[in-house]
N, C-alpha and C positions, 0 to 999 in steps of 0.2 A: 505493500499500501504506499508507505513510505517512498518508495524508489518512484514509482509511478508520479508520487506526487512531485517528487523533487525533478524529474525531469522534465514535467510540465513547467515548472516556475524556471528552472533552468533557461528552458527556451523562450519565456516571457524577460527573466531579470539576470540570466548568467548564472553561471555555477556557484560563485561566492555569495552573492544575494540569495539563491535559492537555498543554501545550506544554513546561512544565517536565519533565514524565514521557518524552516523545520524546525532548527535548535529552539528557536524562539516561541512556536506552537508548541513542541513538545514540553517545553518547560513550563507554560502557562496551564497545558493540559494535566500535566502531574501536580501542579498545585492546585488546581481545582480539585482533582481528583483525592488527593492525600489531605487538603484541608476538609475540617468535618464542617459542614453545613449545619449551622442552628436549624432546629425546628420552625416550621415558618408562624412565628408567633406575630412579625410582623404585619401579616396580613389582616390578624384577629383584631387589630386596633379598631 
């Protein structure tokens, strides 16, 4: 999956930017995944 996405991005932005974008995406995904989301109490106000 990442390889296909990287190839697509490298055609648009070039290899260096594609690598940077993928690293950024994986970091934000891991942070969102690891961070324990609090219960949805904010909607019950």
